[in-house]
C-alpha positions in Angstrom: 144.9 83.3 95.2 142.5 85.9 96.5 139.3 85.1 98.1 136.1 86.0 96.2 133.8 88.3 98.2 130.4 86.8 99.1 127.1 88.4 98.5 125.7 86.6 101.6 126.0 88.6 104.9 128.5 87.0 107.3 127.6 85.9 110.8 127.4 89.1 113.0 126.1 91.3 110.1 123.6 93.9 111.4 120.6 95.3 109.7 121.2 99.0 109.1 118.8 101.7 110.0 116.8 103.5 107.3 118.1 107.0 107.0 115.7 109.7 108.4 115.9 111.5 105.0 115.4 108.4 102.8 112.6 108.6 100.2 109.2 108.0 101.7 107.5 104.7 101.2 105.8 104.6 97.8 107.7 107.5 96.4 109.9 107.1 93.2 113.6 106.9 93.9 115.3 109.4 91.7 117.7 108.6 88.9 121.3 109.2 90.0 122.3 110.3 86.4 120.1 111.3 83.5 122.2 109.3 81.0 122.6 106.2 83.1 121.8 103.2 80.9 119.9 101.6 83.8 117.7 104.3 85.2 118.3 107.5 83.2 115.3 108.8 81.4 117.6 110.7 79.0 119.3 107.6 77.6 117.6 106.8 74.2 117.8 103.0 74.4 118.3 102.5 78.2 116.2 100.4 80.5 114.4 103.4 82.0 114.1 101.4 85.2 111.8 103.0 87.8 112.0 102.2 91.5 109.8 103.0 94.4 110.9 103.0 98.0 109.3 100.3 100.3 108.4 100.6 104.0 111.7 99.3 105.3 115.0 98.6 103.7 113.3 97.4 100.5 112.0 98.7 97.1 110.1 97.6 94.1 111.4 98.4 90.5 110.5 97.6 87.0 111.3 98.0 83.3 109.9 96.8 80.0 112.1 94.8 77.8 112.3 96.3 74.3 113.9 95.4 71.0 117.0 97.4 72.1 117.5 94.9 75.0 117.7 91.7 73.0 120.4 89.0 73.2 118.9 86.0 71.4 116.0 87.0 69.0 113.0 88.1 71.0 114.7 87.6 74.4 116.4 89.9 76.9 120.2 89.7 76.9 121.5 88.1 80.1 124.0 90.8 80.8 121.4 93.4 80.4 119.2 91.6 83.0 122.3 91.6 85.3 122.5 95.4 84.7 118.8 95.8 85.7 119.5 94.0 89.0 122.7 96.0 89.6 120.6 99.1 89.1 117.7 98.0 91.4 120.0 96.8 94.1 122.1 99.9 93.9 119.0 102.1 94.4 118.7 100.6 97.9 121.6 102.8 98.9 119.1 105.8 98.7 117.4 104.2 101.7 120.7 104.6 103.6 121.6 107.8 101.8 125.1 106.5 101.2 126.8 106.4 97.8 128.2 103.0 97.0 129.8 100.9 94.3 129.1 97.3 93.3 131.8 95.0 94.6 130.2 91.7 93.5 126.9 90.8 91.7 125.6 87.3 91.3 122.6 86.6 88.9 120.7 83.4 88.5 118.6 83.2 85.3 115.6 80.9 85.9 113.3 81.6 82.9 113.7 83.5 79.6 112.5 87.1 79.6 110.8 88.0 76.3 110.7 91.4 74.7 107.5 93.2 75.5 107.6 91.7 79.1 107.6 94.0 82.1 110.1 92.7 84.7 108.9 93.4 88.3 111.8 93.5 90.7 111.7 93.4 94.5 114.9 94.2 96.3 116.1 94.4 99.9 119.1 95.0 102.1 120.0 91.8 103.9 122.8 93.1 106.2 125.7 95.5 106.7 129.2 95.2 108.1 131.1 98.5 108.3 131.1 99.9 104.7 129.8 96.6 103.1 126.1 96.4 102.3 124.6 93.1 101.4 121.5 92.9 99.1 119.2 90.5 97.3 116.4 90.7 94.7 113.9 88.7 92.6 112.4 89.5 89.2 109.0 88.3 88.1 107.4 88.4 84.7 104.4 90.7 83.9 103.2 91.2 87.5 104.6 91.3 91.0 103.1 87.8 91.5 104.2 86.5 88.1 106.6 83.7 87.3 110.0 84.0 89.0 112.5 84.6 86.2 115.7 86.1 87.7 117.2 86.1 91.1 120.3 88.2 92.2 122.4 89.2 95.2 125.1 91.8 95.5 127.7 93.3 97.8 128.1 97.1 97.7 130.8 99.1 99.3 130.1 102.6 100.6 132.4 105.2 99.1 132.8 109.0 99.5 131.1 111.1 96.8 134.5 112.1 95.5 135.1 108.6 94.2 132.8 109.3 91.3 134.4 112.6 90.4 138.0 111.5 90.9 137.6 108.6 88.4 135.6 110.3 85.6 137.3 111.8 82.6 138.0 115.5 83.2 136.5 116.5 79.8 133.2 114.8 80.7 133.1 116.4 84.1 133.5 119.8 82.4 130.5 118.9 80.1 128.2 117.9 83.0 129.1 121.0 85.0 127.3 123.0 82.2 124.4 120.5 82.3 123.4 120.2 86.0 120.1 118.6 85.0 122.1 115.4 84.4 123.3 115.0 88.0 120.5 114.0 90.4 122.9 112.1 92.6 124.9 115.1 93.7 123.0 115.6 96.9 124.7 118.0 99.4 122.6 116.6 102.2 124.0 113.1 102.0 125.4 112.2 105.4 128.0 109.5 105.0 128.8 107.6 108.2 130.5 104.3 107.2 
């Protein structure tokens, strides 16, 4: 039986250093892909989650729950809320300027999130060990000080940029080569030092 990876930093985990080229505090963190369901502004029914860099290893993010995001009538789908937190926590990697993939995501649903609600998310990096980056977040209803509705934590693993291209269908890669406006995440200045 294999051991389940924890989203809590182990003893000895260090806090990483914010990259010198990370987005400035208060600036919007770009979408990594225009058609991403989480943050892509080109996706017709996506979350359109927008995140802003914080002062340190943190950010704020938010999205408005629409009819397209329902599970039970009038309420956000739980899996979709997990997606929102995966997106917000993943955007923390912009502060390290290191591409990463989600290894584990844990989400606690504390209150229902109705359609028409804006979910305000605060997220932060909680530690790093080698290529593993530990994160946590909270989501509040209607304002940054609103009712706590969702809590999440995740473990990300830093990977080379080639990971994304080596695993995508060749036909789709050909399509996006002719549509460079879709690929915000291909940043030639990323310095990867796992």
